[in-house]
matplotlib code that plots the C-alpha trace (Angstrom):
import matplotlib.pyplot as plt

x = [106.9, 106.1, 107.6, 104.1, 104.5, 108.2, 107.6, 110.3, 112.5, 112.7, 113.6, 116.4, 117.8, 117.5, 119.7, 122.4, 122.9, 122.9, 125.4, 127.7, 127.2, 130.0, 127.8, 127.3, 124.2, 124.7, 125.8, 122.6, 120.3, 121.5, 121.8, 118.3, 117.3, 116.3, 118.4, 120.1, 117.4, 114.6, 117.0, 118.3, 114.8, 113.3, 116.6, 116.1, 112.5, 113.9, 116.5, 113.2, 111.2, 113.8, 114.0, 117.8, 119.1, 122.5, 125.7, 129.0, 132.2, 132.8, 135.7, 137.7, 138.5, 141.1, 143.1, 142.4, 143.8, 140.2, 141.2, 138.5, 134.8, 132.4, 129.1, 128.0, 123.9, 123.2, 120.4, 119.4, 118.1, 114.9, 113.0, 111.1, 111.1, 113.1, 116.0, 115.8, 116.6, 119.2, 120.9, 120.3, 121.6, 124.8, 125.5, 125.4, 128.5, 130.4, 132.7, 133.8, 129.6, 128.9, 125.3, 122.8, 119.8, 116.8, 115.4, 112.5, 113.6, 115.8, 118.4, 117.1, 119.9, 122.7, 125.7, 128.4, 131.7, 135.2, 138.3, 142.1, 142.8, 141.5, 143.2, 141.4, 137.9, 138.8, 138.9, 135.9, 133.9, 135.0, 135.1, 131.9, 129.6, 129.3, 129.7, 127.1, 124.3, 121.5, 123.8, 122.7, 124.7, 126.8, 127.3, 130.1, 130.6, 134.2, 134.0, 136.0, 135.8, 132.7, 130.9, 128.9, 128.8, 125.7, 124.4, 120.9, 118.2, 117.1, 115.5, 112.8, 111.7]
y = [-71.0, -67.7, -67.5, -68.4, -71.6, -72.2, -74.8, -75.0, -77.0, -75.4, -72.1, -73.9, -75.2, -71.6, -70.5, -72.8, -72.4, -68.5, -68.7, -71.7, -72.3, -74.9, -77.4, -80.7, -82.3, -85.2, -82.3, -80.1, -82.9, -84.0, -80.6, -80.0, -83.6, -84.9, -87.8, -86.9, -87.5, -85.4, -82.5, -82.5, -83.1, -79.6, -77.4, -77.8, -77.2, -74.0, -73.3, -74.1, -71.9, -68.7, -69.0, -69.8, -67.5, -68.1, -69.9, -67.7, -67.4, -63.8, -62.6, -60.2, -57.1, -56.1, -59.1, -59.0, -54.9, -53.4, -51.2, -48.4, -48.7, -45.7, -45.5, -42.9, -41.3, -41.2, -38.1, -38.6, -35.6, -38.1, -40.5, -41.9, -45.6, -46.0, -43.8, -45.3, -48.9, -47.3, -46.3, -50.0, -51.5, -49.3, -50.2, -53.6, -53.3, -51.6, -54.5, -51.9, -51.4, -54.1, -53.2, -50.8, -50.0, -47.5, -44.9, -43.1, -40.0, -36.3, -39.4, -41.8, -44.7, -45.8, -47.2, -49.2, -49.0, -50.4, -49.8, -50.4, -47.1, -43.7, -42.6, -45.7, -44.6, -41.0, -42.4, -44.8, -41.9, -38.8, -41.4, -44.4, -42.9, -39.0, -39.5, -41.4, -40.9, -38.9, -38.2, -35.1, -35.4, -37.8, -37.5, -39.8, -40.8, -42.9, -45.8, -45.4, -49.1, -51.4, -52.0, -54.9, -56.8, -59.6, -60.7, -62.6, -62.2, -62.5, -65.9, -66.0, -69.9]
z = [-156.6, -154.4, -151.1, -149.4, -151.0, -149.3, -146.6, -143.6, -145.4, -148.5, -146.2, -144.7, -148.3, -149.3, -145.7, -146.3, -150.0, -149.2, -146.9, -148.6, -152.5, -152.4, -149.8, -151.2, -151.9, -149.6, -147.0, -147.6, -147.5, -144.0, -142.5, -143.4, -142.6, -146.1, -147.7, -150.9, -153.6, -152.4, -151.1, -154.8, -156.4, -153.8, -154.9, -158.5, -158.5, -156.4, -159.4, -162.0, -160.3, -160.4, -156.5, -156.3, -159.5, -159.8, -157.5, -157.8, -155.6, -153.9, -155.2, -153.0, -155.0, -153.6, -154.6, -158.0, -158.2, -157.5, -154.7, -155.9, -155.2, -156.1, -156.0, -158.9, -158.6, -162.5, -164.0, -167.2, -169.5, -170.5, -168.2, -171.2, -171.0, -174.5, -172.6, -169.6, -171.3, -173.9, -170.7, -168.8, -172.5, -172.5, -168.2, -169.2, -171.4, -168.9, -166.8, -163.8, -163.5, -160.9, -160.0, -161.3, -159.9, -161.4, -158.5, -157.7, -157.3, -158.0, -159.3, -161.9, -161.2, -158.9, -160.1, -157.9, -159.6, -159.7, -160.4, -159.9, -159.0, -158.8, -162.6, -163.7, -161.9, -163.5, -167.1, -166.9, -165.5, -168.6, -170.9, -170.5, -167.8, -168.5, -172.3, -172.6, -174.3, -172.3, -169.2, -167.3, -164.4, -162.5, -158.8, -156.8, -154.3, -153.0, -150.5, -147.4, -146.2, -146.1, -142.9, -144.2, -147.3, -147.5, -150.5, -150.4, -148.3, -144.9, -144.7, -141.4, -140.5]

ax = plt.figure().add_subplot(projection="3d")
ax.plot(x, y, z, "-o")
ax.set_aspect("equal")
plt.show()
């Protein structure tokens, strides 16, 4: 389902679910002007087409003891496709890495890393990240605070 095939009701469903993934189907249907069965069919179609990728709980990292968030900019020695994939595979196995993006330019990857404290992050950095095969350098920036965290995408109606 390409975004050009999404009608106004689909967009309303997506917006409501993006803002509240725990909304019941009946509440969702009422809020978008449908009855429950067609609303559920539309939601399932959006899931089947991959527009809706998953549902999850937004957990406060600090309440779980993760007080440090760091962005790590990783440069690799080789950008051959096999080496890029090997690094991505390595990162998939690291639970501290919450997000990973391959970039265009001087830096090859940007990682969002969480840790319980600075000591744990330092240990992770030296044992798991800089020690990984093909890593040329890692530059890190420790976050001070978050001014905005809004998962998803803007939905225009």
